[in-house]
KOLSE-362372 format. One record per residue: residue number from 0; chain; residue in one letter; x, z, y of N, C-alpha, C in turn. Coordinates in steps of 0.1 Angstrom, whole numbers, plus 2048, in hexadecimal, padded with zeros to 3 digits. Atoms other than C-alpha are relative to their C-alpha. Layout:
REM residues N
@nr=NUM, kette=A, rest=A, nxx=X, nzz=Z, nyy=Y, caxx=X, cazz=Z, cayy=Y, cxx=X, czz=Z, cyy=Y
...
//
This chain:
REM residues 71
@nr=0, kette=A, rest=M, nxx=800, nzz=80A, nyy=80A, caxx=8D1, cazz=BF9, cayy=B8F, cxx=802, czz=7FA, cyy=7F1
@nr=1, kette=A, rest=M, nxx=7F5, nzz=802, nyy=811, caxx=8D6, cazz=BF4, cayy=B69, cxx=7F7, czz=7F8, cyy=7FC
@nr=2, kette=A, rest=T, nxx=804, nzz=80B, nyy=805, caxx=8D7, cazz=BD6, cayy=B58, cxx=804, czz=801, cyy=7F1
@nr=3, kette=A, rest=A, nxx=805, nzz=801, nyy=806, caxx=8C7, cazz=BD1, cayy=B3B, cxx=80B, czz=7F6, cyy=7F2
@nr=4, kette=A, rest=P, nxx=7F9, nzz=80E, nyy=809, caxx=8DD, cazz=BBA, cayy=B1A, cxx=7F4, czz=7F4, cyy=802
@nr=5, kette=A, rest=A, nxx=803, nzz=80E, nyy=7FA, caxx=8D7, cazz=B97, cayy=B18, cxx=7F5, czz=802, cyy=7F1
@nr=6, kette=A, rest=D, nxx=80C, nzz=7FD, nyy=808, caxx=8C6, cazz=BA0, cayy=AF5, cxx=7F5, czz=808, cyy=800
@nr=7, kette=A, rest=R, nxx=80E, nzz=7FA, nyy=7F9, caxx=8AB, cazz=BB8, cayy=B01, cxx=7F9, czz=7FB, cyy=805
@nr=8, kette=A, rest=V, nxx=7FD, nzz=809, nyy=7F4, caxx=8AA, cazz=BA3, cayy=B1E, cxx=7F4, czz=7F8, cyy=7F7
@nr=9, kette=A, rest=E, nxx=7FF, nzz=80C, nyy=808, caxx=8A1, cazz=B84, cayy=B00, cxx=7F2, czz=805, cyy=7FD
@nr=10, kette=A, rest=A, nxx=80A, nzz=7F9, nyy=80A, caxx=88A, cazz=B9D, cayy=AEB, cxx=7F9, czz=800, cyy=807
@nr=11, kette=A, rest=E, nxx=80B, nzz=7F9, nyy=7F9, caxx=875, cazz=BA7, cayy=B06, cxx=7FB, czz=7F4, cyy=809
@nr=12, kette=A, rest=A, nxx=804, nzz=80F, nyy=7FA, caxx=873, cazz=B85, cayy=B17, cxx=7F4, czz=7F9, cyy=7F3
@nr=13, kette=A, rest=R, nxx=804, nzz=808, nyy=80F, caxx=866, cazz=B7A, cayy=AF1, cxx=7F4, czz=808, cyy=800
@nr=14, kette=A, rest=R, nxx=80B, nzz=7F9, nyy=7FF, caxx=84E, cazz=B96, cayy=AF3, cxx=7F4, czz=7FB, cyy=807
@nr=15, kette=A, rest=L, nxx=80A, nzz=800, nyy=7F9, caxx=83B, cazz=B90, cayy=B10, cxx=7FD, czz=7F3, cyy=800
@nr=16, kette=A, rest=L, nxx=807, nzz=80B, nyy=802, caxx=836, cazz=B65, cayy=B0D, cxx=7FF, czz=806, cyy=7F3
@nr=17, kette=A, rest=Q, nxx=80A, nzz=801, nyy=811, caxx=827, cazz=B6E, cayy=AE7, cxx=7F1, czz=80A, cyy=806
@nr=18, kette=A, rest=E, nxx=80E, nzz=7F7, nyy=7FC, caxx=80F, cazz=B89, cayy=AF6, cxx=7F8, czz=7F8, cyy=809
@nr=19, kette=A, rest=R, nxx=809, nzz=809, nyy=7FB, caxx=805, cazz=B6F, cayy=B0F, cxx=7FD, czz=7F5, cyy=7F7
@nr=20, kette=A, rest=I, nxx=805, nzz=810, nyy=80B, caxx=806, cazz=B50, cayy=AFA, cxx=7F1, czz=806, cyy=7F7
@nr=21, kette=A, rest=E, nxx=80A, nzz=7FD, nyy=809, caxx=7EF, cazz=B66, cayy=ADD, cxx=7F5, czz=804, cyy=80B
@nr=22, kette=A, rest=R, nxx=804, nzz=7FF, nyy=7FC, caxx=7D8, cazz=B6E, cayy=AF9, cxx=7F3, czz=7F8, cyy=808
@nr=23, kette=A, rest=L, nxx=80A, nzz=80A, nyy=7FB, caxx=7CF, cazz=B51, cayy=B09, cxx=7FD, czz=7F4, cyy=7F3
@nr=24, kette=A, rest=P, nxx=803, nzz=803, nyy=80D, caxx=7BD, cazz=B36, cayy=AF2, cxx=807, czz=7F3, cyy=7FD
@nr=25, kette=A, rest=W, nxx=7F2, nzz=80E, nyy=802, caxx=7DF, cazz=B1A, cayy=AEA, cxx=800, czz=801, cyy=7F4
@nr=26, kette=A, rest=Y, nxx=7FE, nzz=80D, nyy=809, caxx=7DD, cazz=B04, cayy=ACE, cxx=7F1, czz=807, cyy=7FB
@nr=27, kette=A, rest=P, nxx=80C, nzz=7FD, nyy=805, caxx=7B7, cazz=B0D, cayy=AC9, cxx=7F9, czz=7FD, cyy=7EE
@nr=28, kette=A, rest=R, nxx=80A, nzz=804, nyy=80D, caxx=7B0, cazz=AF8, cayy=AAB, cxx=80D, czz=7F9, cyy=7F6
@nr=29, kette=A, rest=M, nxx=7F6, nzz=806, nyy=808, caxx=7CF, cazz=AF7, cayy=A96, cxx=7FA, czz=80F, cyy=7F5
@nr=30, kette=A, rest=K, nxx=804, nzz=7F9, nyy=80B, caxx=7CA, cazz=B0E, cayy=A74, cxx=80C, czz=80E, cyy=804
@nr=31, kette=A, rest=P, nxx=7F9, nzz=7F3, nyy=7FA, caxx=7DC, cazz=B32, cayy=A7A, cxx=810, czz=7FB, cyy=7FE
@nr=32, kette=A, rest=H, nxx=7EE, nzz=803, nyy=807, caxx=801, cazz=B29, cayy=A62, cxx=800, czz=7F9, cyy=80D
@nr=33, kette=A, rest=E, nxx=7FD, nzz=80B, nyy=7F6, caxx=800, cazz=B08, cayy=A7E, cxx=805, czz=807, cyy=80D
@nr=34, kette=A, rest=R, nxx=7FF, nzz=7F4, nyy=7EC, caxx=7FB, cazz=B22, cayy=AA3, cxx=80A, czz=804, cyy=7FA
@nr=35, kette=A, rest=E, nxx=7F3, nzz=7F4, nyy=7FD, caxx=816, cazz=B3D, cayy=A94, cxx=80D, czz=7FA, cyy=802
@nr=36, kette=A, rest=A, nxx=7F0, nzz=809, nyy=7FD, caxx=82F, cazz=B22, cayy=A91, cxx=803, czz=7F6, cyy=809
@nr=37, kette=A, rest=A, nxx=7FE, nzz=809, nyy=7F0, caxx=827, cazz=B0D, cayy=AB5, cxx=802, czz=812, cyy=804
@nr=38, kette=A, rest=I, nxx=7FD, nzz=7F2, nyy=7F5, caxx=827, cazz=B33, cayy=AC3, cxx=810, czz=809, cyy=7FB
@nr=39, kette=A, rest=R, nxx=7F4, nzz=7FA, nyy=805, caxx=849, cazz=B3C, cayy=AB2, cxx=807, czz=7EE, cyy=805
@nr=40, kette=A, rest=A, nxx=800, nzz=80D, nyy=7F5, caxx=853, cazz=B15, cayy=ABE, cxx=7FF, czz=805, cyy=813
@nr=41, kette=A, rest=D, nxx=7FC, nzz=7FA, nyy=7EE, caxx=84C, cazz=B21, cayy=AE0, cxx=809, czz=80E, cyy=805
@nr=42, kette=A, rest=L, nxx=7F7, nzz=7F3, nyy=7F9, caxx=85C, cazz=B3F, cayy=AE2, cxx=811, czz=7F8, cyy=800
@nr=43, kette=A, rest=D, nxx=7F0, nzz=804, nyy=800, caxx=87A, cazz=B31, cayy=AD8, cxx=801, czz=7F1, cyy=809
@nr=44, kette=A, rest=R, nxx=7FD, nzz=80F, nyy=7EE, caxx=879, cazz=B13, cayy=AF7, cxx=7FD, czz=805, cyy=80B
@nr=45, kette=A, rest=Y, nxx=803, nzz=7F7, nyy=7F3, caxx=869, cazz=B2A, cayy=B0F, cxx=800, czz=80E, cyy=806
@nr=46, kette=A, rest=W, nxx=7FD, nzz=7EF, nyy=7FC, caxx=872, cazz=B4F, cayy=B0D, cxx=808, czz=806, cyy=80B
@nr=47, kette=A, rest=R, nxx=7F6, nzz=7FD, nyy=7F5, caxx=889, cazz=B47, cayy=B27, cxx=7F9, czz=802, cyy=80D
@nr=48, kette=A, rest=V, nxx=806, nzz=804, nyy=7F4, caxx=86F, cazz=B41, cayy=B46, cxx=7F9, czz=80D, cyy=7FF
@nr=49, kette=A, rest=M, nxx=804, nzz=7F2, nyy=7FC, caxx=862, cazz=B6C, cayy=B39, cxx=810, czz=804, cyy=809
@nr=50, kette=A, rest=Q, nxx=7F1, nzz=7F7, nyy=7FD, caxx=888, cazz=B7A, cayy=B42, cxx=7FF, czz=805, cyy=80D
@nr=51, kette=A, rest=P, nxx=806, nzz=7F6, nyy=7F6, caxx=87E, cazz=B81, cayy=B69, cxx=7F8, czz=811, cyy=801
@nr=52, kette=A, rest=E, nxx=807, nzz=7F2, nyy=806, caxx=865, cazz=B95, cayy=B5A, cxx=800, czz=808, cyy=7F6
@nr=53, kette=A, rest=A, nxx=7F6, nzz=7F5, nyy=809, caxx=878, cazz=BA6, cayy=B3B, cxx=804, czz=80A, cyy=805
@nr=54, kette=A, rest=I, nxx=7F3, nzz=7F9, nyy=7F8, caxx=892, cazz=BAF, cayy=B50, cxx=7F6, czz=80D, cyy=80B
@nr=55, kette=A, rest=H, nxx=807, nzz=7F1, nyy=7F6, caxx=876, cazz=BC1, cayy=B6D, cxx=7F9, czz=80B, cyy=7F4
@nr=56, kette=A, rest=A, nxx=7FF, nzz=7F8, nyy=80A, caxx=864, cazz=BD1, cayy=B4B, cxx=808, czz=80B, cyy=7FB
@nr=57, kette=A, rest=L, nxx=7F6, nzz=7F5, nyy=804, caxx=885, cazz=BDE, cayy=B3D, cxx=809, czz=807, cyy=809
@nr=58, kette=A, rest=Q, nxx=7FC, nzz=7FC, nyy=7F2, caxx=88E, cazz=BE9, cayy=B62, cxx=7FA, czz=80A, cyy=801
@nr=59, kette=A, rest=A, nxx=80A, nzz=7F7, nyy=7FD, caxx=871, cazz=BFC, cayy=B65, cxx=7FC, czz=80A, cyy=7F4
@nr=60, kette=A, rest=T, nxx=7FB, nzz=7FD, nyy=810, caxx=876, cazz=C0A, cayy=B3E, cxx=80B, czz=807, cyy=80A
@nr=61, kette=A, rest=F, nxx=7F3, nzz=7F5, nyy=7F8, caxx=895, cazz=C17, cayy=B49, cxx=7FB, czz=80C, cyy=809
@nr=62, kette=A, rest=A, nxx=7FE, nzz=7FA, nyy=7F9, caxx=88F, cazz=C26, cayy=B67, cxx=7F2, czz=80B, cyy=7FC
@nr=63, kette=A, rest=T, nxx=80C, nzz=7F4, nyy=808, caxx=86F, cazz=C3A, cayy=B59, cxx=807, czz=80B, cyy=7F4
@nr=64, kette=A, rest=T, nxx=7FC, nzz=7F9, nyy=805, caxx=884, cazz=C46, cayy=B41, cxx=80C, czz=806, cyy=801
@nr=65, kette=A, rest=A, nxx=7F5, nzz=7FB, nyy=7FB, caxx=8A0, cazz=C4D, cayy=B52, cxx=7F7, czz=811, cyy=80C
@nr=66, kette=A, rest=S, nxx=804, nzz=7FC, nyy=7F4, caxx=888, cazz=C61, cayy=B6D, cxx=7F9, czz=809, cyy=7F1
@nr=67, kette=A, rest=K, nxx=805, nzz=7F3, nyy=809, caxx=878, cazz=C77, cayy=B4C, cxx=80A, czz=80B, cyy=7F8
@nr=68, kette=A, rest=Q, nxx=7F2, nzz=7F8, nyy=804, caxx=89D, cazz=C81, cayy=B40, cxx=801, czz=80B, cyy=809
@nr=69, kette=A, rest=A, nxx=800, nzz=801, nyy=7F2, caxx=8A0, cazz=C8A, cayy=B64, cxx=7FC, czz=809, cyy=800
@nr=70, kette=A, rest=A, nxx=805, nzz=7F1, nyy=7F6, caxx=888, cazz=CA6, cayy=B69, cxx=800, czz=80A, cyy=7F1
//
């Protein structure tokens, strides 16, 4: 099993969390620039919650890439 570097895991975790936050109706009464600032703050605070999902997603990507290269 391959492990991903910490910076790639963090980037993927932040991406996954941002997608989830933007899909949900969080911060409904905020102006757009206030909402973006709140999302950025939440990404800084909570990206670690998404680490297991990020690692799983990166491992799946690596496995798919490796199988394509082997074929």
